[in-house]
C-alpha positions, -999 to +999 in steps of 0.1 A: -266-090-217-278-125-208-253-153-215-275-183-208-312-188-214-336-193-185-340-231-190-302-236-190-299-216-158-327-235-141-310-268-149-276-255-138-289-243-105-308-275-098-277-297-106-246-283-122-229-317-120-257-334-139-251-310-167-213-315-166-218-353-167-243-350-196-216-333-216-230-298-218-200-277-231-209-245-212-213-264-180-180-282-184-162-249-193-176-232-161-167-262-140-131-262-153-128-224-151-136-225-114-110-252-105-135-280-107-152-269-075-186-286-073-215-262-068-242-272-043-273-286-060-306-269-054-329-296-068-354-289-040-362-255-055-392-253-079-387-237-113-408-207-103-387-202-072-355-201-093-372-178-119-381-154-090-345-154-078-332-148-113-357-119-118-345-104-085-309-106-095-317-090-129-337-062-113-312-054-086-283-056-111-299-030-133-307-008-102-271-011-089-255-003-123-278+027-128-268+042-094-230+039-100-215+073-106-186+080-129-157+101-117-168+129-141-203+129-127-190+129-091-170+160-098-201+181-108 
């Protein structure tokens, strides 16, 4: 399940602090949840590069979760 839309993620990755300073409630909550540690900006990345990274994470996440075995399956 995706928690944030692609546009939000691109903006967050490029500059999380810009989003915090703009008053984005989700950005502020994440910043506060992680002890106000500033994430490195990746403003030098193009939107398409970030989309490729997000796609890779999504694909690999699905592959990894599909390959996890449960204790019952392992006993077979």
